[in-house]
C-alpha positions as CSV (number, residue, x, y, z in Angstrom):
1,M,-35.4,7.6,-67.8
2,T,-35.8,10.7,-65.6
3,Y,-39.1,12.3,-64.8
4,R,-39.5,15.7,-63.0
5,G,-42.2,16.8,-60.6
6,K,-42.9,18.4,-57.3
7,I,-44.2,17.4,-53.9
8,K,-47.9,18.5,-53.3
9,N,-49.5,17.6,-50.0
10,G,-46.8,15.1,-49.2
11,V,-47.2,13.2,-52.5
12,V,-44.9,13.2,-55.5
13,V,-46.7,14.6,-58.5
14,L,-44.9,14.1,-61.8
15,N,-45.0,16.6,-64.7
16,P,-47.0,15.4,-67.7
17,P,-46.7,13.3,-69.8
18,A,-45.4,10.9,-67.1
19,V,-47.5,7.8,-67.3
20,L,-46.2,4.9,-65.2
21,P,-47.8,1.5,-64.6
22,E,-49.6,1.1,-61.3
23,G,-47.3,-0.5,-58.7
24,C,-44.0,0.1,-60.5
25,E,-41.0,0.9,-58.2
26,V,-39.4,4.3,-58.5
27,E,-36.5,6.0,-56.9
28,V,-36.8,9.7,-55.8
29,A,-33.8,12.0,-55.5
30,L,-33.8,15.7,-54.7
31,A,-32.6,17.9,-57.6
32,G,-30.1,20.8,-57.5
33,E,-29.4,22.8,-54.4
34,Q,-32.3,21.0,-52.6
35,A,-30.3,17.8,-52.4
36,L,-29.3,16.7,-48.9
37,P,-25.6,16.9,-48.0
38,P,-23.8,13.5,-47.7
39,T,-23.8,11.7,-44.4
40,W,-20.5,11.2,-42.5
41,A,-20.6,7.6,-43.5
42,E,-20.7,8.6,-47.2
43,V,-17.9,11.2,-46.7
44,F,-15.6,8.7,-45.0
45,K,-16.7,5.5,-46.8
46,D,-13.2,4.9,-48.2
47,L,-11.7,5.0,-44.7
48,I,-14.3,2.8,-42.9
49,G,-12.7,-0.4,-41.7
50,K,-9.1,0.5,-42.8
51,A,-7.5,1.0,-39.3
52,E,-5.1,-1.8,-38.4
53,G,-3.2,-2.7,-35.3
54,L,-5.6,-1.1,-32.8
55,P,-6.3,-2.6,-29.4
56,S,-9.5,-4.7,-29.4
57,D,-11.1,-2.3,-26.8
58,S,-10.0,0.9,-28.6
59,S,-13.6,2.0,-29.4
60,L,-14.5,1.7,-25.7
61,N,-11.3,3.2,-24.3
62,H,-10.2,5.7,-26.9
63,D,-9.8,8.4,-24.2
64,H,-7.4,6.1,-22.4
65,Y,-5.3,5.5,-25.5
66,L,-5.4,9.1,-26.7
67,Y,-5.2,11.1,-23.4
68,G,-4.3,8.7,-20.6
69,A,-7.7,8.6,-19.0
70,P,-8.7,5.6,-16.8
71,K,-9.9,2.6,-18.8
72,K,-13.6,1.8,-18.7
């Protein structure tokens, strides 16, 4: 079930006739254009952890492997 409402003084105020039991858990999502853009982790979620065959220190020394900089 979806309820709509607005934020007033930092509190979510639902439009009537929303009557929810005290203490029930809810999930709040921004609607329409107000929604936040996805994080980089959300954008690249299908690629996370897919790289294979990289040196064990590649995250620390990526400049060395890409550009020939001295290793750290």
